[in-house]
C-alpha positions, 0 to 999 in steps of 0.5 A, spaced: 024 462 403 023 466 397 017 466 392 018 469 385 012 474 384 014 477 377 020 475 372 022 478 365 027 476 360 031 479 354 036 478 350 041 482 345 044 479 339 052 481 339 055 480 332 063 477 333 068 481 330 070 474 326 067 467 326 069 463 332 071 456 330 070 450 334 067 443 335 067 442 327 063 449 326 063 456 326 059 461 331 058 468 328 054 471 334 053 471 341 046 472 344 047 476 351 041 474 355 038 478 361 033 476 367 030 480 372 026 476 378 022 480 383 019 476 389 013 478 393 017 483 398 019 487 392 026 485 392 029 484 385 035 480 382 038 481 376 042 476 372 046 475 366 048 470 361 051 468 354 048 463 350 052 458 346 048 453 342 054 450 339 058 448 345 052 446 348 049 441 343 052 441 336 047 437 333 042 443 335 047 447 331 047 443 325 040 441 324 037 448 326 042 453 324 045 459 329 039 463 329 034 458 330 038 454 335 039 461 339 031 462 339 030 455 342 035 456 348 032 463 349 025 460 349 027 455 354 029 461 359 023 464 358 019 457 360 023 456 366 021 463 368 014 462 367 015 455 371 019 459 377 013 463 379 010 457 381 016 455 386 018 457 393 025 456 394 030 456 400 036 457 396 038 457 388 040 450 388 033 448 390 030 452 385 035 449 379 034 442 382 027 443 380 027 447 374 033 443 370 029 437 369 022 441 366 026 445 362 030 440 359 024 436 357 021 442 354 027 443 350 027 436 348 020 438 345 021 444 342 028 442 338 024 435 336 030 432 340 029 427 345 037 426 346 038 434 347 044 435 352 043 437 359 048 442 358 043 446 353 038 446 358 043 449 363 046 454 359 039 456 358 038 457 365 045 461 367 041 468 367 036 465 371 040 462 376 045 468 376 038 472 378 036 467 383 043 468 387 042 476 387 035 475 390 037 470 395 043 474 397 038 481 398 033 476 402 038 474 407 043 480 407 049 477 404 054 482 401 060 478 399 061 472 395 064 468 400 058 469 405 053 467 399 056 460 398 052 455 402 057 453 409 057 445 407 061 447 400 064 453 402 071 449 404 071 447 397 071 454 394 076 457 399 082 457 396 085 464 394 090 464 388 095 469 388 096 470 381 092 468 374 095 466 367 091 469 361 090 464 356 089 466 349 084 461 345 086 459 339 080 457 334 080 454 327 081 461 324 086 464 328 092 465 323 099 464 324 101 471 324 096 472 330 099 466 334 106 469 333 104 476 335 101 473 342 108 470 343 111 476 342 107 479 347 109 475 352 103 470 352 106 463 354 100 458 354 095 457 349 088 453 349 088 450 342 081 448 338 082 441 335 077 437 331 075 441 325 071 439 320 074 442 314 070 440 308 063 440 312 062 432 311 064 430 318 069 425 316 074 423 321 080 422 317 080 429 314 079 432 321 085 428 323 089 430 318 087 438 319 089 437 326 095 434 325 097 440 320 094 445 325 098 442 331 105 442 327 104 449 324 103 452 331 109 447 334 113 450 329 113 457 331 112 455 339 117 450 340 124 454 341 120 459 345 122 459 352 118 461 358 119 462 366 113 459 368 114 451 367 119 446 369 122 445 363 122 452 360 118 450 354 111 453 352 105 448 354 099 447 350 092 446 352 088 442 347 080 442 346 077 437 342 070 439 344 068 431 343 070 431 336 074 424 337 070 418 336 074 413 340 080 412 344 084 409 338 083 415 333 085 420 339 092 415 340 093 416 332 093 424 333 097 423 339 102 419 336 103 424 331 104 429 336 110 425 339 113 424 332 114 432 331 116 433 339 109 436 341 107 431 346 111 433 352 108 440 351 101 438 351 099 439 359 091 438 358 087 435 353 080 437 354 073 433 352 076 429 347 070 424 346 063 424 345 059 425 351 056 418 350 063 414 349 064 411 356 071 408 356 077 408 361 083 413 359 088 411 364 093 409 358 092 415 354 099 419 355 096 426 356 092 429 362 085 429 360 079 433 362 072 433 362 068 440 360 061 440 357 060 432 359 060 434 366 053 436 368 053 435 375 057 431 381 054 425 378 057 425 371 064 428 374 065 422 378 063 418 372 069 421 368 074 421 374 073 413 375 074 413 368 081 416 369 
């Protein structure tokens, strides 16, 4: 069992080279957080995390702004550390299970938002969890990643990939010339952010039109490019809507347009198209859908799997 005797935290504000557009807004900096945990035997675990307020909860970002939103998340990290001093745990999974609900409740109070996303609390706990795993390993003489994984879930994480693909992230502000340069450099799979709010009035029709034009402009320069890593030789697209599409019928309008310009068959994956609260079967959508920030745990993941 591990008992935390002391806990400290800090952060560093990292300005981005350029504004990063996704989820209908723009991020201009990241907060890099660090946590130090020390147990009653004097062993130390250090953990790092990256705060992403907009990704975690767009409502907090829009209502509080970037600076205050990051402050709220870091306050939640500090609160979790204070609470961790009262907890004895066997594995970091046990610690996280105890910290998550109380950290979320604290975050709801600080942000004045009773519907604060669970993802927001999980993001605040990344560095804490990271430090707890290091401390756990040092308490148990574990020196590698495979042995750190609990035995009951070790088989699920046992596969060793022989190759990895580098997938550039194309945000709202990535220029066409930059995209063309990436193709020329040999990149063959793009993750493209859609769901922009071009006039900042949250108008879904304007979003849809912007997304259509964005897809068309990227497809125009990528459609004739040939790659050796796909069965049909075409460059695949990975679209990420970050929950911006209000419902299935609205998304189908976008996909109908993609089909019209010959881009539908290129869409290998469409990530998180709908808001977290939208619950509907998606088996009839003609592209593969993936969950991201809505899958907080195995329970939500199973719900989305059952929805298709």
